[in-house]
C-alpha positions as CSV (number, residue, x, y, z in Angstrom):
1,M,-74.7,-33.2,10.0
2,E,-73.5,-36.9,10.4
3,K,-70.2,-37.5,12.3
4,K,-67.5,-39.5,10.5
5,S,-66.5,-42.7,12.2
6,G,-62.9,-43.1,13.2
7,S,-61.9,-45.3,10.3
8,E,-63.4,-42.8,7.7
9,E,-61.4,-40.1,9.1
10,D,-58.0,-42.4,8.9
11,K,-58.6,-42.6,5.0
12,G,-57.1,-40.2,2.3
13,K,-54.0,-39.1,4.3
14,V,-51.1,-38.4,2.1
15,C,-47.8,-37.8,3.3
16,K,-46.0,-34.7,2.6
17,R,-42.4,-36.4,2.4
18,C,-42.8,-39.5,0.4
19,K,-46.0,-39.0,-1.1
20,E,-47.8,-42.3,-0.2
21,S,-51.2,-42.8,1.3
22,Y,-51.4,-43.9,4.6
23,R,-53.6,-44.6,7.8
24,A,-52.9,-42.6,11.0
25,S,-53.5,-45.8,13.0
26,S,-50.7,-47.6,11.2
27,N,-48.0,-44.8,11.1
28,T,-44.9,-45.9,12.9
29,S,-41.3,-44.5,13.0
30,F,-40.3,-46.9,10.2
31,S,-43.6,-45.9,7.6
32,C,-42.1,-43.2,5.7
33,R,-38.7,-43.7,3.5
34,F,-37.3,-40.3,2.1
35,H,-34.3,-38.7,1.4
36,P,-33.8,-35.5,3.9
37,S,-31.8,-33.3,1.4
38,F,-32.0,-32.6,-2.3
39,F,-30.9,-34.2,-5.4
40,V,-28.2,-31.9,-6.3
41,C,-25.7,-31.1,-9.0
42,R,-22.0,-30.5,-9.2
43,R,-20.3,-29.2,-12.3
44,H,-16.8,-30.8,-12.7
45,D,-15.3,-27.2,-12.9
46,D,-16.7,-26.2,-9.7
47,Q,-15.9,-28.8,-7.4
48,K,-16.5,-27.1,-4.1
49,R,-20.3,-25.5,-4.8
50,Y,-23.6,-27.8,-4.8
51,Y,-26.8,-26.7,-6.1
52,E,-30.0,-28.1,-6.7
53,L,-30.6,-30.0,-9.8
54,G,-32.0,-28.0,-12.6
55,P,-33.6,-29.0,-16.1
56,N,-30.8,-27.4,-18.0
57,D,-28.1,-28.8,-16.1
58,P,-25.1,-30.3,-18.6
59,P,-25.0,-34.2,-18.8
60,Y,-21.2,-34.1,-17.5
61,A,-22.4,-32.8,-14.2
62,A,-22.2,-35.1,-11.1
63,K,-25.5,-35.8,-9.9
64,F,-26.7,-37.3,-6.6
65,Y,-28.6,-36.8,-3.1
66,D,-26.5,-34.9,-1.0
67,C,-27.5,-37.0,2.2
68,C,-26.3,-40.3,1.0
69,G,-24.7,-39.9,-2.1
70,A,-27.3,-42.2,-4.3
71,E,-26.7,-41.3,-7.9
72,D,-30.4,-42.4,-9.1
73,P,-33.1,-39.7,-8.7
74,E,-35.4,-42.7,-8.2
75,A,-33.3,-44.2,-5.4
76,S,-35.3,-45.5,-2.4
77,G,-35.0,-43.0,0.5
78,C,-32.1,-43.0,3.0
79,T,-33.9,-42.0,6.3
80,T,-37.2,-43.4,7.8
81,S,-39.7,-41.7,9.9
82,F,-43.0,-41.1,10.9
83,H,-45.4,-39.9,7.6
84,V,-46.0,-36.1,8.0
85,L,-49.4,-34.6,6.9
86,Y,-49.3,-31.6,4.6
87,D,-51.1,-29.5,7.6
88,D,-48.6,-30.6,10.2
89,D,-45.4,-27.7,10.9
């Protein structure tokens, strides 16, 4: 069995948080941009309770990322860190 070279082992990594492909050799504390909390929904008739956004939430519900308040579900992450592999705990 042939041993893989270091550059071959460095390919094909996918970050668990941002879902981007990356190389371990270029993984820095600014490589991964993500939201550390969920995109949540708050009904106007229940101002104190937050819950994760579901597909059947009413259109009048306030929707935003709980970590930074961004209202667009496609908003760029508000936190940066190292990429994390799915196998990492």
